[in-house]
KEMARPA-577633 format. One record per residue (C-alpha): residue number from 0; residue in one letter; x, y, z. Coordinates in nm, 2 decimals, always signed. Example, Ala and Ser with C-alpha at 12.3 -4.5 7.8 and 13.67 -1.06 7.14 Angstrom:
2
<0, "A", <+1.23, -0.45, +0.78>>,
<1, "S", <+1.37, -0.11, +0.71>>,
***
This chain:
401
<0, "X", <-0.48, +2.83, +2.32>>,
<1, "X", <-0.25, +2.53, +2.46>>,
<2, "X", <-0.57, +2.30, +2.49>>,
<3, "X", <-0.68, +2.38, +2.14>>,
<4, "X", <-0.33, +2.31, +2.03>>,
<5, "X", <-0.29, +1.95, +2.23>>,
<6, "X", <-0.66, +1.84, +2.15>>,
<7, "X", <-0.79, +2.02, +1.84>>,
<8, "X", <-1.15, +2.02, +1.77>>,
<9, "X", <-1.07, +1.99, +1.41>>,
<10, "X", <-1.13, +1.67, +1.23>>,
<11, "X", <-0.88, +1.73, +0.96>>,
<12, "X", <-0.61, +1.81, +1.19>>,
<13, "X", <-0.65, +1.47, +1.38>>,
<14, "X", <-0.63, +1.33, +1.03>>,
<15, "X", <-0.29, +1.50, +0.95>>,
<16, "X", <-0.19, +1.39, +1.30>>,
<17, "X", <-0.28, +1.05, +1.26>>,
<18, "X", <-0.13, +0.99, +0.94>>,
<19, "X", <+0.21, +1.17, +1.03>>,
<20, "X", <+0.24, +0.97, +1.35>>,
<21, "X", <+0.17, +0.61, +1.19>>,
<22, "X", <+0.42, +0.72, +0.88>>,
<23, "X", <+0.67, +0.79, +1.13>>,
<24, "X", <+0.64, +0.43, +1.28>>,
<25, "X", <+0.65, +0.27, +0.92>>,
<26, "X", <+0.93, +0.45, +0.82>>,
<27, "X", <+1.14, +0.37, +1.12>>,
<28, "X", <+1.01, -0.02, +1.06>>,
<29, "X", <+1.11, +0.01, +0.69>>,
<30, "X", <+1.46, +0.23, +0.72>>,
<31, "X", <+1.60, +0.06, +0.45>>,
<32, "X", <+1.32, +0.11, +0.24>>,
<33, "X", <+1.35, +0.50, +0.23>>,
<34, "X", <+1.71, +0.52, +0.35>>,
<35, "X", <+1.92, +0.20, +0.23>>,
<36, "X", <+2.20, +0.34, +0.06>>,
<37, "X", <+2.39, +0.02, +0.10>>,
<38, "X", <+2.08, -0.21, +0.03>>,
<39, "X", <+2.12, -0.47, -0.24>>,
<40, "X", <+1.73, -0.45, -0.34>>,
<41, "X", <+1.76, -0.21, -0.64>>,
<42, "X", <+1.58, +0.14, -0.64>>,
<43, "X", <+1.34, +0.12, -0.93>>,
<44, "X", <+1.27, +0.45, -1.07>>,
<45, "X", <+0.92, +0.56, -1.18>>,
<46, "X", <+1.02, +0.71, -1.47>>,
<47, "X", <+1.29, +0.54, -1.74>>,
<48, "X", <+1.58, +0.31, -1.62>>,
<49, "X", <+1.88, +0.54, -1.48>>,
<50, "X", <+1.70, +0.67, -1.17>>,
<51, "X", <+1.75, +1.01, -1.03>>,
<52, "X", <+2.13, +0.99, -0.99>>,
<53, "X", <+2.12, +1.14, -0.65>>,
<54, "X", <+2.45, +1.08, -0.40>>,
<55, "X", <+2.43, +0.90, -0.10>>,
<56, "X", <+2.48, +1.20, +0.06>>,
<57, "X", <+2.15, +1.34, -0.10>>,
<58, "X", <+1.95, +1.04, -0.02>>,
<59, "X", <+2.04, +1.10, +0.35>>,
<60, "X", <+1.91, +1.45, +0.33>>,
<61, "X", <+1.59, +1.34, +0.19>>,
<62, "X", <+1.53, +1.09, +0.45>>,
<63, "X", <+1.60, +1.34, +0.75>>,
<64, "X", <+1.36, +1.57, +0.57>>,
<65, "X", <+1.10, +1.34, +0.52>>,
<66, "X", <+1.14, +1.25, +0.91>>,
<67, "X", <+1.12, +1.61, +0.97>>,
<68, "X", <+0.81, +1.66, +0.75>>,
<69, "X", <+0.61, +1.38, +0.89>>,
<70, "X", <+0.71, +1.52, +1.26>>,
<71, "X", <+0.55, +1.84, +1.11>>,
<72, "X", <+0.23, +1.69, +1.05>>,
<73, "X", <+0.21, +1.59, +1.40>>,
<74, "X", <+0.34, +1.88, +1.59>>,
<75, "X", <+0.23, +2.19, +1.38>>,
<76, "X", <-0.11, +2.29, +1.28>>,
<77, "X", <-0.03, +2.50, +0.96>>,
<78, "X", <-0.18, +2.26, +0.68>>,
<79, "X", <-0.03, +2.44, +0.41>>,
<80, "X", <+0.32, +2.42, +0.50>>,
<81, "X", <+0.33, +2.09, +0.65>>,
<82, "X", <+0.15, +1.91, +0.42>>,
<83, "X", <+0.27, +2.07, +0.12>>,
<84, "X", <+0.65, +2.01, +0.21>>,
<85, "X", <+0.57, +1.63, +0.33>>,
<86, "X", <+0.39, +1.55, -0.02>>,
<87, "X", <+0.69, +1.72, -0.23>>,
<88, "X", <+0.96, +1.53, -0.04>>,
<89, "X", <+0.73, +1.17, -0.06>>,
<90, "X", <+0.66, +1.24, -0.42>>,
<91, "X", <+1.07, +1.27, -0.48>>,
<92, "X", <+1.10, +0.93, -0.33>>,
<93, "X", <+0.84, +0.77, -0.50>>,
<94, "X", <+0.99, +0.88, -0.83>>,
<95, "X", <+1.32, +0.75, -0.71>>,
<96, "X", <+1.18, +0.41, -0.60>>,
<97, "X", <+0.84, +0.30, -0.68>>,
<98, "X", <+0.88, +0.03, -0.42>>,
<99, "X", <+0.79, +0.29, -0.18>>,
<100, "X", <+0.47, +0.32, -0.32>>,
<101, "X", <+0.30, +0.08, -0.05>>,
<102, "X", <-0.08, +0.06, +0.02>>,
<103, "X", <-0.02, +0.27, +0.34>>,
<104, "X", <+0.18, +0.52, +0.18>>,
<105, "X", <-0.04, +0.56, -0.12>>,
<106, "X", <-0.34, +0.59, +0.10>>,
<107, "X", <-0.18, +0.87, +0.32>>,
<108, "X", <-0.07, +1.05, +0.03>>,
<109, "X", <-0.43, +1.07, -0.13>>,
<110, "X", <-0.56, +1.16, +0.19>>,
<111, "X", <-0.34, +1.42, +0.26>>,
<112, "X", <-0.39, +1.58, -0.08>>,
<113, "X", <-0.74, +1.62, -0.02>>,
<114, "X", <-0.64, +1.79, +0.33>>,
<115, "X", <-0.43, +2.01, +0.12>>,
<116, "X", <-0.72, +2.08, -0.12>>,
<117, "X", <-0.92, +2.22, +0.16>>,
<118, "X", <-0.70, +2.52, +0.16>>,
<119, "X", <-0.77, +2.58, -0.18>>,
<120, "X", <-1.17, +2.54, -0.17>>,
<121, "X", <-1.22, +2.63, +0.21>>,
<122, "X", <-1.52, +2.38, +0.23>>,
<123, "X", <-1.44, +2.19, +0.57>>,
<124, "X", <-1.76, +1.97, +0.48>>,
<125, "X", <-1.66, +1.89, +0.14>>,
<126, "X", <-1.28, +1.76, +0.26>>,
<127, "X", <-1.43, +1.56, +0.55>>,
<128, "X", <-1.67, +1.41, +0.31>>,
<129, "X", <-1.39, +1.33, +0.06>>,
<130, "X", <-1.16, +1.17, +0.34>>,
<131, "X", <-1.52, +0.95, +0.42>>,
<132, "X", <-1.53, +0.85, +0.08>>,
<133, "X", <-1.17, +0.74, +0.09>>,
<134, "X", <-1.23, +0.49, +0.37>>,
<135, "X", <-1.54, +0.35, +0.23>>,
<136, "X", <-1.39, +0.29, -0.11>>,
<137, "X", <-1.06, +0.10, +0.04>>,
<138, "X", <-1.32, -0.15, +0.24>>,
<139, "X", <-1.53, -0.19, -0.03>>,
<140, "X", <-1.28, -0.23, -0.32>>,
<141, "X", <-1.04, -0.45, -0.08>>,
<142, "X", <-1.36, -0.68, -0.05>>,
<143, "X", <-1.42, -0.70, -0.38>>,
<144, "X", <-1.04, -0.79, -0.47>>,
<145, "X", <-1.06, -1.05, -0.24>>,
<146, "X", <-1.35, -1.23, -0.42>>,
<147, "X", <-1.11, -1.50, -0.62>>,
<148, "X", <-1.01, -1.85, -0.60>>,
<149, "X", <-0.68, -1.77, -0.47>>,
<150, "X", <-0.78, -1.61, -0.18>>,
<151, "X", <-1.02, -1.92, -0.10>>,
<152, "X", <-0.75, -2.18, -0.15>>,
<153, "X", <-0.41, -1.98, -0.05>>,
<154, "X", <-0.47, -1.68, +0.16>>,
<155, "X", <-0.75, -1.76, +0.40>>,
<156, "X", <-0.62, -2.10, +0.50>>,
<157, "X", <-0.27, -1.98, +0.56>>,
<158, "X", <-0.42, -1.67, +0.77>>,
<159, "X", <-0.60, -1.94, +0.98>>,
<160, "X", <-0.30, -2.11, +1.08>>,
<161, "X", <-0.18, -1.79, +1.30>>,
<162, "X", <-0.31, -1.98, +1.62>>,
<163, "X", <-0.39, -2.36, +1.70>>,
<164, "X", <-0.76, -2.30, +1.81>>,
<165, "X", <-0.85, -2.15, +1.47>>,
<166, "X", <-0.66, -2.36, +1.27>>,
<167, "X", <-0.94, -2.61, +1.18>>,
<168, "X", <-1.13, -2.30, +0.99>>,
<169, "X", <-0.88, -2.33, +0.75>>,
<170, "X", <-1.03, -2.65, +0.60>>,
<171, "X", <-1.35, -2.45, +0.57>>,
<172, "X", <-1.27, -2.26, +0.27>>,
<173, "X", <-1.57, -2.12, +0.17>>,
<174, "X", <-1.55, -1.87, +0.49>>,
<175, "X", <-1.31, -1.68, +0.24>>,
<176, "X", <-1.61, -1.55, +0.05>>,
<177, "X", <-1.79, -1.46, +0.41>>,
<178, "X", <-1.44, -1.26, +0.48>>,
<179, "X", <-1.46, -1.08, +0.14>>,
<180, "X", <-1.82, -1.00, +0.17>>,
<181, "X", <-1.78, -0.86, +0.52>>,
<182, "X", <-1.52, -0.61, +0.39>>,
<183, "X", <-1.75, -0.49, +0.11>>,
<184, "X", <-2.02, -0.44, +0.36>>,
<185, "X", <-1.81, -0.24, +0.58>>,
<186, "X", <-1.79, +0.01, +0.30>>,
<187, "X", <-2.15, +0.02, +0.22>>,
<188, "X", <-2.24, +0.01, +0.61>>,
<189, "X", <-2.02, +0.33, +0.65>>,
<190, "X", <-2.20, +0.52, +0.37>>,
<191, "X", <-2.54, +0.51, +0.51>>,
<192, "X", <-2.65, +0.69, +0.82>>,
<193, "X", <-2.84, +0.42, +0.97>>,
<194, "X", <-2.62, +0.15, +0.93>>,
<195, "X", <-2.31, +0.39, +1.04>>,
<196, "X", <-2.27, +0.32, +1.41>>,
<197, "X", <-2.27, -0.04, +1.42>>,
<198, "X", <-2.05, -0.07, +1.12>>,
<199, "X", <-1.79, +0.18, +1.31>>,
<200, "X", <-1.79, -0.09, +1.56>>,
<201, "X", <-1.75, -0.37, +1.34>>,
<202, "X", <-1.46, -0.21, +1.15>>,
<203, "X", <-1.27, -0.17, +1.44>>,
<204, "X", <-1.31, -0.52, +1.57>>,
<205, "X", <-1.19, -0.63, +1.20>>,
<206, "X", <-0.91, -0.45, +1.25>>,
<207, "X", <-0.82, -0.60, +1.57>>,
<208, "X", <-0.87, -0.94, +1.45>>,
<209, "X", <-0.62, -0.85, +1.15>>,
<210, "X", <-0.37, -0.74, +1.39>>,
<211, "X", <-0.45, -1.06, +1.61>>,
<212, "X", <-0.40, -1.28, +1.29>>,
<213, "X", <-0.07, -1.10, +1.17>>,
<214, "X", <+0.08, -1.08, +1.52>>,
<215, "X", <+0.01, -1.49, +1.54>>,
<216, "X", <+0.16, -1.51, +1.21>>,
<217, "X", <+0.46, -1.31, +1.33>>,
<218, "X", <+0.42, -1.14, +0.97>>,
<219, "X", <+0.40, -0.80, +0.79>>,
<220, "X", <+0.51, -0.58, +1.11>>,
<221, "X", <+0.48, -0.28, +0.88>>,
<222, "X", <+0.11, -0.28, +0.86>>,
<223, "X", <+0.06, -0.31, +1.26>>,
<224, "X", <+0.06, +0.09, +1.26>>,
<225, "X", <-0.13, +0.13, +0.96>>,
<226, "X", <-0.42, -0.09, +1.10>>,
<227, "X", <-0.41, +0.12, +1.41>>,
<228, "X", <-0.40, +0.44, +1.21>>,
<229, "X", <-0.75, +0.30, +1.05>>,
<230, "X", <-0.92, +0.27, +1.37>>,
<231, "X", <-0.81, +0.63, +1.46>>,
<232, "X", <-0.90, +0.75, +1.12>>,
<233, "X", <-1.27, +0.57, +1.15>>,
<234, "X", <-1.30, +0.73, +1.49>>,
<235, "X", <-1.22, +1.09, +1.37>>,
<236, "X", <-1.41, +1.07, +1.05>>,
<237, "X", <-1.72, +0.91, +1.13>>,
<238, "X", <-1.79, +0.92, +1.54>>,
<239, "X", <-2.07, +1.13, +1.58>>,
<240, "X", <-1.96, +1.35, +1.92>>,
<241, "X", <-1.94, +1.70, +2.01>>,
<242, "X", <-1.62, +1.76, +2.07>>,
<243, "X", <-1.55, +1.76, +1.69>>,
<244, "X", <-1.67, +2.02, +1.43>>,
<245, "X", <-1.83, +1.93, +1.09>>,
<246, "X", <-2.02, +1.60, +1.07>>,
<247, "X", <-2.15, +1.60, +0.71>>,
<248, "X", <-2.43, +1.34, +0.63>>,
<249, "X", <-2.25, +1.16, +0.35>>,
<250, "X", <-2.57, +1.00, +0.21>>,
<251, "X", <-2.70, +1.36, +0.17>>,
<252, "X", <-2.79, +1.45, -0.17>>,
<253, "X", <-2.87, +1.83, -0.09>>,
<254, "X", <-2.51, +1.88, +0.03>>,
<255, "X", <-2.35, +1.77, -0.29>>,
<256, "X", <-2.59, +1.95, -0.51>>,
<257, "X", <-2.52, +2.29, -0.33>>,
<258, "X", <-2.15, +2.24, -0.35>>,
<259, "X", <-1.97, +2.51, -0.54>>,
<260, "X", <-1.72, +2.34, -0.82>>,
<261, "X", <-1.38, +2.42, -0.64>>,
<262, "X", <-1.54, +2.19, -0.33>>,
<263, "X", <-1.61, +1.93, -0.58>>,
<264, "X", <-1.24, +1.87, -0.66>>,
<265, "X", <-1.14, +1.65, -0.35>>,
<266, "X", <-1.44, +1.43, -0.42>>,
<267, "X", <-1.39, +1.40, -0.80>>,
<268, "X", <-1.03, +1.34, -0.73>>,
<269, "X", <-1.06, +1.06, -0.47>>,
<270, "X", <-1.36, +0.89, -0.68>>,
<271, "X", <-1.14, +0.86, -0.94>>,
<272, "X", <-0.83, +0.74, -0.74>>,
<273, "X", <-0.96, +0.48, -0.53>>,
<274, "X", <-1.30, +0.39, -0.71>>,
<275, "X", <-1.27, +0.44, -1.09>>,
<276, "X", <-0.90, +0.28, -1.10>>,
<277, "X", <-0.97, -0.02, -0.89>>,
<278, "X", <-1.30, -0.07, -1.13>>,
<279, "X", <-1.02, -0.02, -1.43>>,
<280, "X", <-0.79, -0.30, -1.28>>,
<281, "X", <-1.07, -0.56, -1.31>>,
<282, "X", <-1.01, -0.50, -1.71>>,
<283, "X", <-0.61, -0.51, -1.65>>,
<284, "X", <-0.60, -0.11, -1.72>>,
<285, "X", <-0.46, -0.03, -1.38>>,
<286, "X", <-0.19, -0.15, -1.18>>,
<287, "X", <-0.26, -0.44, -0.91>>,
<288, "X", <-0.01, -0.28, -0.66>>,
<289, "X", <-0.22, +0.04, -0.67>>,
<290, "X", <-0.57, -0.12, -0.68>>,
<291, "X", <-0.65, -0.19, -0.30>>,
<292, "X", <-0.52, -0.61, -0.39>>,
<293, "X", <-0.41, -0.67, -0.02>>,
<294, "X", <-0.41, -1.05, +0.08>>,
<295, "X", <-0.59, -1.14, -0.23>>,
<296, "X", <-0.34, -1.42, -0.37>>,
<297, "X", <-0.39, -1.31, -0.73>>,
<298, "X", <-0.14, -1.00, -0.74>>,
<299, "X", <+0.11, -1.03, -1.04>>,
<300, "X", <+0.44, -1.22, -0.87>>,
<301, "X", <+0.78, -1.29, -1.02>>,
<302, "X", <+1.09, -1.50, -0.95>>,
<303, "X", <+1.44, -1.44, -1.03>>,
<304, "X", <+1.66, -1.71, -1.20>>,
<305, "X", <+2.03, -1.66, -1.13>>,
<306, "X", <+2.38, -1.86, -1.13>>,
<307, "X", <+2.54, -1.96, -0.79>>,
<308, "X", <+2.81, -1.71, -0.89>>,
<309, "X", <+2.60, -1.42, -0.84>>,
<310, "X", <+2.46, -1.51, -0.52>>,
<311, "X", <+2.61, -1.21, -0.36>>,
<312, "X", <+2.36, -0.99, -0.56>>,
<313, "X", <+2.09, -1.09, -0.31>>,
<314, "X", <+2.09, -1.16, +0.06>>,
<315, "X", <+2.20, -1.49, +0.11>>,
<316, "X", <+1.92, -1.59, +0.32>>,
<317, "X", <+1.67, -1.59, +0.03>>,
<318, "X", <+1.86, -1.81, -0.18>>,
<319, "X", <+1.67, -2.13, -0.27>>,
<320, "X", <+1.89, -2.43, -0.20>>,
<321, "X", <+1.71, -2.64, -0.45>>,
<322, "X", <+1.92, -2.62, -0.78>>,
<323, "X", <+1.74, -2.62, -1.10>>,
<324, "X", <+1.97, -2.84, -1.27>>,
<325, "X", <+2.33, -2.97, -1.15>>,
<326, "X", <+2.47, -2.88, -1.48>>,
<327, "X", <+2.35, -2.50, -1.47>>,
<328, "X", <+2.38, -2.44, -1.13>>,
<329, "X", <+2.07, -2.23, -1.14>>,
<330, "X", <+1.86, -2.09, -0.83>>,
<331, "X", <+1.56, -1.91, -0.78>>,
<332, "X", <+1.46, -1.59, -0.56>>,
<333, "X", <+1.15, -1.46, -0.52>>,
<334, "X", <+1.13, -1.10, -0.59>>,
<335, "X", <+0.86, -1.07, -0.33>>,
<336, "X", <+1.05, -1.24, -0.06>>,
<337, "X", <+1.38, -1.02, -0.13>>,
<338, "X", <+1.17, -0.73, -0.05>>,
<339, "X", <+1.01, -0.85, +0.25>>,
<340, "X", <+1.37, -0.97, +0.36>>,
<341, "X", <+1.53, -0.67, +0.32>>,
<342, "X", <+1.28, -0.36, +0.31>>,
<343, "X", <+1.02, -0.52, +0.54>>,
<344, "X", <+0.76, -0.44, +0.26>>,
<345, "X", <+0.62, -0.61, -0.04>>,
<346, "X", <+0.77, -0.56, -0.40>>,
<347, "X", <+0.57, -0.33, -0.61>>,
<348, "X", <+0.37, -0.58, -0.80>>,
<349, "X", <+0.35, -0.51, -1.19>>,
<350, "X", <+0.51, -0.62, -1.49>>,
<351, "X", <+0.70, -0.27, -1.55>>,
<352, "X", <+0.83, -0.29, -1.21>>,
<353, "X", <+0.94, -0.66, -1.17>>,
<354, "X", <+1.13, -0.58, -1.51>>,
<355, "X", <+1.31, -0.30, -1.42>>,
<356, "X", <+1.42, -0.48, -1.08>>,
<357, "X", <+1.54, -0.76, -1.29>>,
<358, "X", <+1.73, -0.50, -1.52>>,
<359, "X", <+1.89, -0.34, -1.24>>,
<360, "X", <+1.98, -0.72, -1.09>>,
<361, "X", <+2.11, -0.79, -1.46>>,
<362, "X", <+2.38, -0.52, -1.41>>,
<363, "X", <+2.50, -0.66, -1.10>>,
<364, "X", <+2.50, -1.03, -1.25>>,
<365, "X", <+2.83, -1.17, -1.40>>,
<366, "X", <+2.65, -1.48, -1.54>>,
<367, "X", <+2.41, -1.31, -1.76>>,
<368, "X", <+2.34, -1.63, -1.96>>,
<369, "X", <+2.13, -1.78, -1.66>>,
<370, "X", <+1.99, -1.47, -1.53>>,
<371, "X", <+1.61, -1.39, -1.63>>,
<372, "X", <+1.28, -1.31, -1.45>>,
<373, "X", <+0.96, -1.54, -1.46>>,
<374, "X", <+0.65, -1.30, -1.42>>,
<375, "X", <+0.31, -1.50, -1.27>>,
<376, "X", <-0.01, -1.36, -1.35>>,
<377, "X", <-0.33, -1.52, -1.17>>,
<378, "X", <-0.69, -1.55, -1.36>>,
<379, "X", <-0.95, -1.46, -1.10>>,
<380, "X", <-1.12, -1.81, -1.12>>,
<381, "X", <-0.86, -2.04, -1.24>>,
<382, "X", <-0.59, -2.22, -1.03>>,
<383, "X", <-0.34, -2.19, -1.34>>,
<384, "X", <-0.13, -1.92, -1.37>>,
<385, "X", <+0.06, -1.80, -1.68>>,
<386, "X", <+0.44, -1.73, -1.69>>,
<387, "X", <+0.65, -1.52, -1.91>>,
<388, "X", <+1.02, -1.54, -1.90>>,
<389, "X", <+1.26, -1.25, -1.98>>,
<390, "X", <+1.64, -1.28, -2.05>>,
<391, "X", <+1.88, -1.00, -1.94>>,
<392, "X", <+1.93, -0.94, -2.32>>,
<393, "X", <+1.57, -0.91, -2.37>>,
<394, "X", <+1.55, -0.67, -2.08>>,
<395, "X", <+1.84, -0.44, -2.23>>,
<396, "X", <+1.67, -0.45, -2.56>>,
<397, "X", <+1.35, -0.33, -2.42>>,
<398, "X", <+1.46, -0.04, -2.23>>,
<399, "X", <+1.75, +0.08, -2.40>>,
<400, "X", <+1.58, +0.16, -2.69>>,
***
């Protein structure tokens, strides 16, 4: 019994444990994101502009409940109570502040919904199949999203500056498309049984290389545990060894046709959330932030314009020393840099998210005649970007209607 608790033969139990442990590590790295009662970066509510209105004490309680529910994923085998309580608390925190909806927390959230659905349909093979699809879609669409000129000219060369011995590769920018294609092929390779073993090895090496680059750049520590967790999830969901039960052949048509409607729910769910929505994003119909746009270089971005009088509203380290005009005394702050500096994560990249962040900042700023936000949009195959500026008054008019 003790052995079964410490080393369960259930792949789903291991998925739950890996996610719980990785999430705990990432929460402790980004404590201000989840518990920052005194943080300067605004809480950006998912609905409306007023937020949940929770007291500092309530926010602390939710934070500690999040920690406890994460621990329960690792230590307690009961799926119904551990996963449902974690998802409930995480949902409340997402609603309070959409900046918490990061690529990794979003992935964990979706995968745990699949785990919880297993209690409903009681088809373990269908659950594992849906979890496998989740990883397949993540690799496939993450690669598709990198097929753009900004990844080639901006992100890829920067990644190659991690170490002196690979820096010459930064000039060979066509290799950016090789990297993107490789990631696409990881998703395709995991789908087919004949290519799964070699793809599994390549995917593990791929995450090792990502960690190698990020450590060299001393950047984005928050995703270190995520990359390690992805390796664990790959092994648990795709490694065919006798220790684990239930290894469905994900390319098997007979399995899909024999499933009852309840067992199809997790498959339909993950297909929509991680395959249909990134497709919709290609036409501007879904948020960049929720469409696996990681290190792509073409996600929506924003800059705050502020008066030097209101410098106290943002971390001092972020204020650009270059003033835009001696008379206006105007300064710039990157919203993304602000989020990284204070919360250890990127901002929620969407027009609505940036405008809400600027609105919260407008409430702090005294000189509203200067304060505004520029939102930048990038076209996939064009170097130029489009810019839209919104003043505090315009934001008040938009959100106070």
